[in-house]
N, C-alpha and C positions, 0 to 999 in steps of 0.2 A: 515606531506610528503605525495604529492600529488603522485600521481603514475599519467601514461600517462591515461591507463585507465579511472580511475575515473576526471581527464580533461575533457577526448573529452565527459563522460557521461554531467558531468557539464556541458558544453558547449551545445552539443545537447540538456541538458534537458534545459536551459535556452531559446534556442531560440524556444523549443515549448512552453515553459510558456509567450514567450513576441508572439508569435502568437496567444493565446487564448486573452492573455490582450490585447490588441489593434489591431486583427486582424479584429477588428468588433467596431461598434459605445458601448461606454459602458455607460449604465443605471442602477444607484444604482436599479432603481424601479426592472425593469428584472430582475436586479440578482437572489434580493431576494425574487422575486414571486419562482424560480427555488425551495425554501425549501416547498412550499406547500402541493404538496405528504406527505410529511413525518410531515408535521402538523396536513393535514389535522384529522390523528384519534383522535385527542385530539383537537381539535378546537374548542367542548362546554365550555371546561373546562376555552380553552384560552379566548374565546370567554365572559364568567362568570368572568373572570379572569379583564378583562378588564372595560365592566359592572362595576364591582364589584370598580373599581379603579376611573373610572370617576366618578360614587354615590360618594368616600368615599374625592376625590378633588374639586367638588363642595360640602361637605357639611364644606367644609373649606370656600366657598366663604359665608356662611353663616355668620359666626361670622364677618364680617364687619358691616351688618341689625342687630344682636344684640346687636353692641354697640353704633349701632344709636339710636337706642329704647330708648338704658340707656341712653346716655348722654341729648336725646331729652326731656326724659321722669323722671324717678326716678333723677337720678343726678341734673338735672334740678331744681327738685320741692322738690328736698333734702328730698327720699324716703330712707332712708333706706334695708325697706321693698321690695320695688323695685327692686333694688342695686343686694341683697341679689340673689332674683330670676333670675336678668340675670347674677348672677355668675355661679348659678344653670346649667342656657341652657349651658352659655360657656362649662363648667365641661360633659353636657351629649357630647355634639357634639364634643368637643378632644375625650371624652370615645370611641362615636359610628367614629368618624375617623380612629383614631389608630385601632380599631376591622376592620374596612372594612379593611384597606390597609393591617393589618397581614393576614386576609382571603384572600386574592389575590395572600398575599405570599406563600399558603397555596394551593392551587388553582393549582397554576404553578411548583412547586419546582421537586413533583412525576414527571409528563408527561413529565416535559423538558429536565429531567433527562434518561427518556427512549427515547425520539429523539434521545439527544446528541446518545445514545447506541444502538439504532435501525442505525445512521448514520453510527459510527463509525463500525459497526459492516458490514452492504455492503460493505464500502468500503475493509474492509478488504475480503473478497469474492472475493471484481469484481478482485480488485489486484492479487490472486487465478488464475484469471481465462486467467488476460491479457496474450498475448503469450511474449513469450523469451526477444524477439528484445524491447517492451517494458521496461522492467528493466534494461537492455542494456543502452537504451538512458536516463532512468533517476535515478542520485543520491540517494539511499537511503535514505541519510538526510531529503531531500522535501518531501520525500514521507511519513516520521514521521511525520512530521511536519503538515502533514496534518490532519494526521489520532489521532493528538491531540490537538497542540495551534489552530489550524485555527476550529473545531470542538467544543474547549472550548468557543472563542468568537462567536461562532454561539449561542453558549446554553445562552452565556448571552447576548447575542442581544437579541434571543428570550424571554427571563425574563425579560429583563430593558427596552431597549431602544424603542423594537416596540409597548410593550404598553403605556410609554410613551411619545412617539411621538402621539397617541391620544390622551392620556389624559390629558396631557401638552396642545393642540390644543383645544381640548374641552373645559377646564376650562380658557382657552386666551380670548374666544368668547363668555362666558358666563359672565365671569368678565367684559369685556369690552362693554357689554350688561346692564352687572350691574352701574357701572360705569357712562356711558353714559344716562341711565334713571334719576341715580340723578342725574348729570349736563353734561350736554353735550357739554358746551363752554369747561369744563377743561378738560371729555371725546377728544373733538379734539387735546387740549394738550398734553396728551400720546399717542395717534396715531401721532403723527410727525414724531415719529425715527421707524415709521413700514416699509416703502420707505427702507431706506439707509441699515435696517436693515436684511432685503430682499436679495440685492440686496449681501453685504457683504456674506450671508450665502451661494448662490450662486457661488463665486467664492472661497468661502474657499471649497465649497464641492470640485468643480474640481479640486483642487491643494492638497488637503489631499489627494483623489484618486489616485492620481499617486505615493504620496512618501506613503502610507500605502503600494498599492503593492510592494514598491521596499523592508519596512522593513520586511515585513513577506517574500520574499524571501531570502532575506539574516539570516534571520533566520530558515530556512530549509538550507541557504548556511554551516552555523555555526554551524548547527547539524550534517551535513554530515563531517564535519571536527572532530566535538568530536569524531562521532561515527567510525573514521577511524582510532583518534589514538589510539581510547581505546582496538579496535581488533588486528591492529599493535603496540601494544607495545610492544612487542619482538624484532622488526624488529626495532625501534625507539630506542629503549634502544640500542640493536645489534650493529646498526653503529653509534651511541653518538649522534644522530640528533633531541636532546629534544628543543636543543634553536631553530633550524631552525623550528621544530612542531612549536614550543611555540610562536613565530616570527609569523607565518603563522594564530595562529587563533588571536593574539592580532590584526593584521592586520584587520581581520575580523570585529573582536570585535569593532576597532576603527570607524570601515568603520560604521557598525550597532547603534554606536553611535551616528556618524554625522547624520543618519539617523531619530532615536529617536527623537534628538535633534533640526529637521526642523520639526519631529510634533511637537514638544512641541510650537515651533514661532509659528505657524502655528495657532495654539489651542490657545496660548496667544494671539493671532492678534485678532480674533474671538470675545474672551473674553473682549478685552478691549472692543471692539465698540458695544457688544452685552449691558456689565453692565453700561455703562459712557453713550449712549443716553436714555437707561432709566433713570436714574436716575438726569441727566440731566431734562428729562421732570416732573418728579416727583415733583425736583427744582420747574422748571415754576410754575406745579399745584400749590403747595405748597405755594407759592408766592399769585398767582391770585386767589383762595381759600382764603386766608386769606383775601385779603383786598375784598372779595367778602361779608363773612362774617364781616368784619368790616361798610361792607359800607348799614348788613341789608338784602343783597339779598339773603343769604344762609345762612343756620343755622348748628350751630357747630358741632349737631350729622352728618349731614349730609356729612362736611367737612372730617369730625374723620372716618366718614362709605368711602370716596371715597379714603381718605388716605390709610386706610386700606386694604381696596380693594387692589391698587395700591402695595402696600407692599407685598401682597400673589401673584401677580402675580408675584413679581419679579423672585422666584424661576424657575415659567414654563420658563418664559422666558428668565432666566439664562442659564436654562440648556441644551438650545437649541445647543451651542458649541458644549458639550460632548455628547451628544444623537448622535448629524451630524458626531460627531468621531467615533464614534461605529459602527453608520450604516454603515458607509464607509469603515469600515476595516470590516465589517459581510460581506458586499457583497464583500469586496477583498478575505475570506477565503472564499465565495461561490462561487468564480469565479476557487479557486483553487482549491477545493474540488471537483467541477464540470470537472475540465480537468485533473482529473483522471477515474471520473466515464464518461465522451462520451469516454474516447480511448473504441475502436473497442476492446471487450473479443476477445477470440478465438472461430472460427466459428466450431460451430457441424456440420458439413457434414456428408449430408447422414441421413437413420433412426436412430429414438431411438434405446434402448436397441436387439438386435436379436433376433429372434424369439428362443424360447425352447428349438427346436434340435439342432437349431448352437450354445445355450450356453453352454448345453449338452455336446456337442463335440468336444467345446474346452474344457471343465469342464473334460472329458475323456482323449486329449492329453495333457492337466496338468499333467506332471511328468509321461509321456507311454513316454519307453523306445525308443529306434532307430529304427524306421519304417524298416523291409528290400527292398532297393531296391538293382535294377540290374547297378543304374547309375555307371559311371566307372572315374574314378579320369583320367585326361586326360593325353594324354603321356603312359599313363599302360597296358590299352590295357582288363588288366583280371579285377583288385582286386577294387572290389567293396567301393566306396566312403566309404558307412557304414562300410563295413569289417574290415578296418583300424582301424577304434574308437571300434573295438568292440575286435580286437586282443586286441590292444591295456589295453582298459579294461579289458579282459576275464585275460590277463597276473596281470595284477593290484591284480585284486580281486581272484586270483586262481582259475577260469572258462574259459572254454571257452566258453559256452553260452549266445546266445542273452536272452536276458527281453522279459519273453512269450509276452510280450504287444507289444512288436517291428509289428510282423508283421500287426495285425491288423488296424495299423494307414496307411497298404503299399498300394498307391492307392488313399489316400483320400485325403494327404498333402504334400503342391505345397513349404513349405518350405519361405524361405524371399529370394524378389526380387525386385533388386531396373529394372527400365528398362525408359533407356532415361533421367536418372533427370539429373535436372540441377536444381541450386540453389547460389541464389544474395538476400546478406541482405538485407532488407527490404527501409534502407539508405542508401545505397552503389546508388553513378552515375549513369545514365545509360550508360556512355561508358565505365564500370568497365569489367574485363572480368569474369567472373560468377567463384564462390569460385570452384562449381561441374559442369562439365561438360558434358553432354551426359555419365552418369555414367550408365555400363549394369551389374550386377553382378548378381547371381545366387546364394542364400545357402539355397543348399539341408533339408531338413524335417532329422531333427538328426544331421545335419552337422554341426560343427563346421569352422568358419572361422576363420582368422589371417586376420587382414589390418594391411600391413606396408606402412611408407613412408616415405620421409622425415618432418623436423618441417613445417611446415606451407601451409601443401597439403594439408589437411581439412580434416584429420582423424574423428575429433572429430566433427567435421560438419556432417558428414556422418551418423553419430553414431546416433546423439539428430534428426538424420532426423525420425529415423525409429519411437521414441513413440511422436512424431510432436510438440518435442518441438520447432524447426521453420518449416512452411510449403513450400515447395517444390516449386522451380517457376515453372520447367513444369516437364513432364514425372510422375511416377505416383511408388508408393511400394507398394507391396502385401505381405501381411500372410496368405499364403495355399491357396492363390487365390483370395482372397477378399482387394480388393482397402483401405489404412489403412487410406485414406480418406472421402470412406463414411464409416467408421465403427465410431461409438460415442467412444468420448474419452474417456470417464470412461471404454472401456469393450476393446478398445487396452491397455489401460494401467494396465488392469489386464492380458492381455498375457505377455505384452513387461517386463522385470523389467533390471534397465538399473545401472551402477556403472562405477561413473565418477572420474579421476585420484586424482583428489582432494575431497575428503572426506567432508564429512558436516556433521555435528551428531549436533541434536539441546538439547535444555534445559531442560533433562529429565534421565530417567534412562537407563542403556546400552540395558536392554531389548525389554524398548518403543523405541528407536533407532532405533535395529534390525525388530522387531514386526511387524515396519511403511510397510514393503516391500513384508508384507504376506494380508492373508487374514485376517475380523476381529475377524474369529471362531480362528486365528493362538495361540497357548498356552507353554507347558513351553517344550512338546515333539521338535514341531518342532523349535523353540529357540534354542536347547538343542542341535539340526542338524546341524544348521546352523551355530553356532559355532565354532560345531568343522571342518564340511566345510574348515571355513576361519584359520581356527586354533588358535580362539580366546579363547581357554580354557582359558588366561587369565583372561577372565569376571569376573568367578567363582571364584578367589583367591582376588577380589576388597572386598573394606571392608564393602561393603553390598552385594557382586554377584552382580548376575545381574540387582538387584536393587541399586547400588550404581548412583547418578548422575553423569552424565559426564560433564559438568559444561556446559558455551557458546561455544557453536560449540566444542566442547569435545577437549579445548583447553588442561585441565589437562590431555591426556593422550596422547603417542606420537605419532608419524606419519603411520609407519608401523602399529597399534594399530585401532588407525583410520580407516584404510582403510582395515584393515583385518573387523571392525565392518561395512561399508561400505558393501565389498564384500559377510558379512552374511547376510547383507539386502536384495541386490541381487536375495538371493539363495534362503532364509526360504520362497520363496509361491511357491517353486516348477513349475518356471515360463516356460510357453509354448515357449518363446525367448527369448535368455538371450543379454546384449551390454553390453560390460566392456569395460571401458576407462583406458587399462595399468593398469586396478585390482591393481601390482607388481609392481609398482614402487619402494613403498617407502620400503618395505622386506631386511633382510636382507639373502645370500644364503640359511643359513637352515632352514630357517623360508619359503620363495619361494619353496624351493625344498619341506616342507611340506603341503602348502597348497596347490600348482600342482598337489603334487601328489590324495588328498582330490578331487581337481577340476577336475579333470576328470570323478567323479563318475556323478557330477552336470553334464558335459558337453557330459554326454552320456545317461542323456536323455533328453537334449534341443537339438532347432537350434540357436547357438549363434556366433555371433559376434563379435568377439576381438580385439582393438585397440592392435598393439603391437610393441615393440622396440628392445628387448632381441631373442634371438634364442631360449634361456628357456621357454618361454612365447611363442613362434612361435607354438614350440613342442605341444604343448596343440592341437594346434587344426588339422585341417584332412586335411584342404588346406590351401595356404594363394593366398590374394591378393597385388599387388600390386598397391600405387594410389599414384600417379605420372602427375605434372599441369592439377591437377583437373581431369584424366580420370582415371579409371583400364586400367592401361598398357600392365600388364598380371597375369597371376592367373596358378596356380600350386601346387607342394607339397611344402615345404621345400629344401628339396634335388636337385631336379630338377628346382627349381627357383637360385640356387646355382648357377647350372651347366652352364643355359643357359639365365641367364639374370645379365649384369653387376653392374648393377646400384643396382640389393635387393643384390647380393652379395656383394656390399661395403656399403650400409646398415649395413648388420651382420657382416661385418668383424671387429674385432679385432680394429680397428683404429676407426671408427665409434661410437666404443662402448666406445671407452676412451675419445671419445669427448660428449659422450654425457654425 
């Protein structure tokens, strides 16, 4: 059961792949040469293996020469000792050939496994660095197939076809030279099919490359369907859609089956030509050679050696078809791999990690209490913005004093500021309106701001701009006066923690999922504190406590439990800036109240932007910003906006809450 978003991603990904596959003249050699940087570290062993394989293959061509000596010598002279000596020579040659091929296999096995592992690791690292817009376009199944099936094809190509295209080519040339040296007239007979075979191979290569590409893309589509079906099994079962989903899977499987059969037909056609024409040539050479032996123009040993050499070349010639097929599949796999690797990663603007003084300042600001400022809320004229937070926090904690660290940051921090920010998705048509248009918003240092708006107004998009999951189209966003576009992403994401409305957990323990949001040195104390803030103490009651595996995407937990763990992950590192996208939407009323009470302590120590839909969440914040039509329509306290803004009052009304 594919969702509209999934269909859009599949279509966009297909268009992107089509541009990569057909945007330029395709060259198998040019595609495969792009593997050289990965192969270069193991080139010595690969070249050695190729040389060993050439020697082994050419060793096989010595057999006919030994047979010629035996037939024209010991056999003709009825010399048993000579026959036994010839048999010994053949045995030694056979052992040498087998040993050399075994050595070749040993030489390539380990380094090529390393090449595959290195390419897979680099693909994974690159995927982590690609912008969110790329992942929005590409179906995950297509990416999975590139990291598994395609890389397996490349390893197989490097291990076998790459070597044996060279080995078989050299073997054919040496074999033909031997046959021409023995009897040039018979050699010319065997060379007669060469031109038609080359023409057929050229036509085969052109047609097979198209079918191979289509097949590998369809494997990616099928992988996507399987992955979505597994992850969405509750939806499929809940709505009884297993039959329609199975029907969609069967249709894709049938399409892939048809493509694979087309590949098989092409391979069968080239094999028919490659096998039939040389066989006819060998038959003609046998008849002509027999006549020459009967006429006394050719010795029996020479004919035996000639035919033995021709038969020894059958495998190198017959293998051309599937070696070309595997090469085409490898070239297609290479193109698919580099379609992802060529995608531009998130650019790291500005300087690399900040100077030590700045790092120390940011570190000192982590977890610092509210800076005392004299700023006033709009319309109040008296009450300091941070004073409201301090009064509320003091009432909760039973103390009216502000944290001592608050005053130390005064005058040095500017909070979170949006200056004339515009945003349009990269793949959106140029004539469409931007999602966000001229957004100006200032969240003072130590202040919490609730972001409110109707569905589809761009609230989640605005929050995604802060950690640079998307890049602003124009304008700028600053943290304490520093443009985030000029900050290394690593530093930015150390300062900013996020919690999304749809919580994502990984196949790891509860503790590992939560501590992912903290520093590498975070331990049990930080974990317990974060769980307490998020009211996620249920984690201690799990079978293995915080060491319990939560399973894929945390589906073994309830929605509210997953959301609380995601909130704990956001606060575990005591972030300087906190971005929460409706973090309490899946909680019941009583749990929500408990989480809000604990969350107020965290908000007193950070600068926060909170997407909110319910009045209870809005009341966590010092001020509220109303986002309407992609712009900030109003800013004020909750009660001010209720009195002065009809749209805000409607959003916070019971009717709107009931609709949600």
